[in-house]
C-alpha positions as CSV (number, residue, x, y, z in Angstrom):
1,M,-7.5,-23.3,79.9
2,K,-6.2,-20.1,78.7
3,V,-3.0,-19.4,77.0
4,L,-1.6,-16.0,76.7
5,V,0.5,-15.1,73.7
6,T,2.7,-12.0,73.3
7,A,3.0,-10.8,69.7
8,K,5.2,-8.0,69.2
9,Q,5.6,-5.9,65.9
10,V,8.9,-5.0,64.9
11,A,10.1,-3.0,62.3
12,T,12.6,-4.2,59.7
13,V,14.6,-3.2,56.4
14,D,13.6,-4.7,53.3
15,D,17.1,-4.0,51.4
16,D,20.5,-2.6,51.2
17,D,19.2,0.7,50.1
18,F,18.5,2.9,53.0
19,E,19.9,5.5,55.3
20,V,20.5,5.7,58.8
21,G,20.4,9.2,60.7
22,V,20.6,10.3,64.1
23,D,17.6,8.9,65.3
24,G,17.9,5.7,63.6
25,V,16.7,4.0,59.9
26,D,14.1,6.7,58.2
27,E,10.7,5.6,58.5
28,Q,10.1,5.4,54.5
29,F,12.9,2.4,54.4
30,L,10.9,0.4,57.3
31,E,8.9,-2.3,57.0
32,Y,6.7,-4.0,60.0
33,D,5.9,-7.4,61.0
34,L,5.5,-9.9,63.8
35,N,8.4,-10.5,65.4
36,E,9.8,-14.0,64.2
37,W,10.3,-15.4,67.7
38,D,6.8,-14.6,68.7
39,E,5.5,-16.5,65.4
40,Y,6.5,-19.5,66.8
41,A,5.0,-18.7,70.1
42,V,1.5,-17.8,68.5
43,E,1.8,-21.2,66.5
44,S,2.2,-23.3,69.6
45,G,-0.5,-21.9,71.3
46,V,-2.7,-22.2,68.5
47,S,-2.0,-25.5,67.7
48,F,-2.4,-27.0,71.7
49,A,-6.0,-25.4,71.2
50,E,-6.7,-27.4,68.2
51,E,-5.4,-30.5,69.9
52,C,-7.6,-29.8,72.6
53,D,-10.9,-29.7,70.6
54,D,-11.2,-25.9,71.3
55,D,-11.4,-26.2,75.2
56,V,-8.5,-23.7,75.1
57,E,-8.7,-20.0,74.6
58,V,-5.9,-18.4,73.0
59,V,-5.4,-14.5,73.6
60,S,-2.6,-12.4,72.2
61,V,-1.5,-9.1,73.8
62,T,0.8,-6.7,71.8
63,I,2.4,-3.7,73.5
64,G,1.9,-0.6,70.8
65,P,-0.1,1.9,69.2
66,E,-2.7,1.6,66.9
67,Q,-0.2,0.9,64.0
68,T,0.1,-2.5,65.3
69,E,-3.2,-3.9,64.7
70,E,-2.2,-4.6,61.1
71,T,0.1,-7.1,62.6
72,I,-2.3,-8.1,65.2
73,R,-5.0,-9.0,62.9
74,M,-2.8,-11.4,61.0
75,V,-2.0,-13.1,64.5
76,L,-5.8,-13.0,64.9
77,A,-5.7,-15.1,61.5
78,K,-3.2,-17.7,62.5
79,G,-6.1,-18.8,64.7
80,V,-5.6,-16.8,67.8
81,D,-9.0,-16.0,69.7
82,R,-9.0,-12.6,70.4
83,A,-6.2,-9.6,70.9
84,I,-5.3,-7.5,73.5
85,R,-3.4,-4.3,72.7
86,V,-1.9,-1.9,75.6
87,W,-1.1,1.5,74.9
88,D,-1.6,4.8,76.6
89,D,-0.4,8.3,75.9
90,A,2.3,8.1,78.7
91,L,3.8,5.7,76.4
92,D,6.4,7.1,74.1
93,E,5.8,5.9,70.9
94,D,9.7,5.9,69.8
95,A,10.8,4.8,73.1
96,L,12.9,1.6,73.3
97,R,11.1,0.2,76.2
98,D,13.1,-1.7,78.7
99,V,12.5,-5.0,80.2
100,E,11.0,-3.9,83.3
101,T,8.5,-1.7,81.9
102,K,7.6,-4.6,79.0
103,A,7.2,-7.3,82.2
104,A,5.2,-5.0,84.3
105,L,2.5,-4.0,81.6
106,L,2.7,-7.8,80.3
107,E,2.2,-8.8,84.1
108,A,-0.9,-6.2,84.7
109,V,-2.6,-7.9,81.6
110,A,-2.0,-11.5,82.8
111,E,-3.5,-10.2,86.3
112,R,-6.5,-9.3,84.4
113,E,-6.8,-12.5,82.3
114,S,-5.5,-15.1,84.7
115,P,-4.0,-17.2,82.2
116,D,-2.7,-21.0,82.9
117,L,0.2,-20.5,80.4
118,V,2.1,-17.7,78.7
119,L,3.9,-18.2,75.8
120,T,6.6,-15.8,74.6
121,G,9.3,-15.6,71.9
122,V,13.0,-16.1,73.3
123,Q,13.7,-12.6,71.8
124,A,12.9,-9.9,69.8
125,S,14.6,-9.3,66.1
126,D,14.9,-5.1,67.1
127,D,16.5,-5.4,70.4
128,G,17.6,-8.8,71.1
129,L,17.6,-8.3,74.7
130,G,16.1,-12.1,75.5
131,A,14.8,-11.2,79.1
132,T,11.0,-10.3,78.7
133,G,9.7,-14.0,79.1
134,V,12.0,-14.6,82.2
135,A,11.3,-11.5,83.9
136,L,7.9,-11.6,83.5
137,A,7.7,-14.9,85.3
138,A,9.8,-13.2,88.0
139,T,7.2,-10.6,88.3
140,M,3.9,-13.1,88.2
141,D,6.2,-14.9,90.5
142,V,5.5,-18.4,88.7
143,A,7.4,-20.8,87.5
144,W,9.3,-21.0,83.8
145,A,11.3,-22.6,81.2
146,A,13.4,-20.3,78.8
147,V,14.5,-21.5,75.3
148,A,12.0,-24.4,74.8
149,N,12.5,-25.9,71.7
150,D,10.1,-28.9,72.2
151,V,6.8,-28.4,74.3
152,E,4.2,-31.0,75.4
153,I,1.5,-29.5,77.7
154,D,-0.5,-31.7,80.0
155,A,-3.5,-29.9,80.9
156,D,-5.1,-32.7,83.1
157,A,-1.8,-33.0,85.2
158,E,-1.5,-29.3,85.0
159,T,2.0,-29.7,83.9
160,V,4.4,-28.8,80.8
161,H,7.1,-31.2,79.5
162,A,9.7,-28.9,78.1
163,R,12.9,-29.5,76.2
164,R,15.0,-26.1,76.3
165,E,18.4,-25.1,75.0
166,L,21.3,-25.0,77.1
167,E,24.9,-23.5,76.7
168,G,27.5,-25.3,74.8
169,G,24.8,-27.5,72.5
170,L,23.5,-28.9,75.8
171,E,19.9,-29.6,76.1
172,E,17.7,-30.1,79.4
173,V,14.1,-31.9,79.9
174,T,12.4,-30.4,82.6
175,D,8.6,-30.5,83.8
176,V,6.9,-27.1,84.9
177,A,4.1,-26.8,87.1
178,L,1.3,-24.5,85.7
179,P,1.0,-21.5,85.9
180,A,4.0,-20.9,84.1
181,V,5.8,-18.6,81.3
182,L,7.7,-20.4,78.8
183,T,9.8,-18.5,76.1
184,I,9.9,-20.3,72.8
185,Q,12.6,-21.0,70.4
186,T,12.5,-20.7,66.8
187,G,12.3,-24.3,65.0
188,I,10.0,-25.5,67.5
189,N,7.2,-26.1,64.9
190,E,6.3,-24.9,61.2
191,P,4.1,-21.5,61.7
192,R,1.0,-21.6,59.8
193,Y,0.2,-19.1,56.9
194,A,-2.9,-17.0,57.3
195,S,-5.6,-18.4,55.2
196,L,-8.0,-16.4,53.3
197,R,-10.8,-17.9,55.5
198,G,-8.7,-16.9,58.6
199,I,-8.0,-13.3,57.2
200,R,-11.9,-12.8,56.8
201,Q,-12.5,-14.4,60.2
202,A,-9.8,-12.2,61.8
203,Q,-11.6,-8.9,60.8
204,R,-14.6,-10.0,63.2
205,K,-12.3,-10.8,66.3
206,E,-12.1,-8.7,69.3
207,I,-9.1,-6.6,70.1
208,L,-9.4,-4.8,72.8
209,P,-7.4,-1.6,73.5
210,L,-6.1,-0.9,77.3
211,G,-4.4,1.9,78.7
212,L,-2.7,2.3,81.8
213,D,-5.8,3.0,83.6
214,D,-7.3,0.0,82.8
215,L,-4.9,-1.6,83.6
216,D,-4.3,-0.2,87.1
217,V,-0.5,1.0,86.3
218,D,1.2,3.8,87.4
219,A,2.9,5.8,84.8
220,T,5.5,7.3,87.4
221,Q,6.5,3.8,88.1
222,L,7.4,2.8,84.3
223,K,10.9,4.2,84.8
224,R,12.5,4.7,81.5
225,R,16.0,3.1,81.5
226,L,16.9,2.7,77.7
227,S,16.8,5.4,75.3
228,V,18.8,5.6,71.8
229,K,21.3,8.6,71.8
230,S,22.8,8.1,68.1
231,T,23.0,5.6,65.5
232,R,25.4,5.2,62.6
233,V,26.2,2.4,59.9
234,P,29.3,0.8,61.5
235,E,32.8,1.3,59.5
236,T,34.1,-1.8,58.0
237,T,37.5,-2.7,57.3
238,S,38.9,-5.6,55.5
239,T,42.0,-7.1,55.4
240,A,41.2,-9.9,52.8
241,T,43.4,-10.2,49.6
242,L,41.3,-11.3,46.7
243,F,43.3,-13.4,43.9
244,E,41.8,-13.0,40.3
245,G,43.1,-15.1,37.2
246,E,43.8,-19.0,36.8
247,A,44.2,-21.1,39.1
248,D,47.8,-21.9,38.5
249,E,48.6,-18.4,38.6
250,T,46.6,-17.6,41.8
251,A,47.8,-20.6,43.7
252,T,51.4,-19.1,43.0
253,D,50.5,-15.6,44.1
254,L,48.7,-17.4,47.6
255,A,52.4,-19.3,48.1
256,E,54.1,-16.2,47.9
257,M,52.0,-14.4,50.1
258,L,52.2,-17.3,52.7
259,R,55.8,-17.4,52.4
260,D,56.4,-13.6,52.9
261,E,53.9,-13.9,56.1
262,G,56.0,-16.7,57.4
263,V,54.1,-19.3,56.7
264,T,56.0,-22.4,55.6
265,A,55.4,-26.3,55.0
266,E,57.7,-28.7,56.8
């Protein structure tokens, strides 16, 4: 059985002392790491493989330039067997890739790998679109379950038992026939840290670079639908009143303010 897991590298701002320009936060203030939701998806795939006594191959896929290989190595150190990195000169490194583009590239990888199960994070922390996994399932024409917070995989029955979050605090328990795509919610498990042994082993594991020609994808079909026009720090306004002093003094001030606002006790 083969499990394909998405692993997106995202940029984060480490502290509050940063500058925002027209094109976004300056590179010097950014740090890069594995997307939080994908981290839980990776753990789900690796844990399942361990439960099956290595009868399962876990393959990660990342869309990004060579810079992403540092993050990919950490994914491999967590127990993923091998990795695929999709990139091409036709893909703009600074572009905000839309859902359709990502789904098309991931579907091309899935067609090449023929996985029984695809695991993605529910969303990415940089764009928050939360639609790539479901769009991928539609492109692959397979079953799916979104926002899964508990998963039991029955490989013999070729079925996934999934509990998924719905709106309004409701949950749904459903069976999904394989092959399928699941989008994994945070909290479904406890992602492991990469051990020193795992980090050493990761250096020997394969990261296969694939371009558009390798995936038989026509660059003209990847229409760029999203772009960043400008960025800025949002203006903040505050109508809060801070009372300072002893409790009896602040209580008196609060009572006076409430009376001025027309708030009275009956």
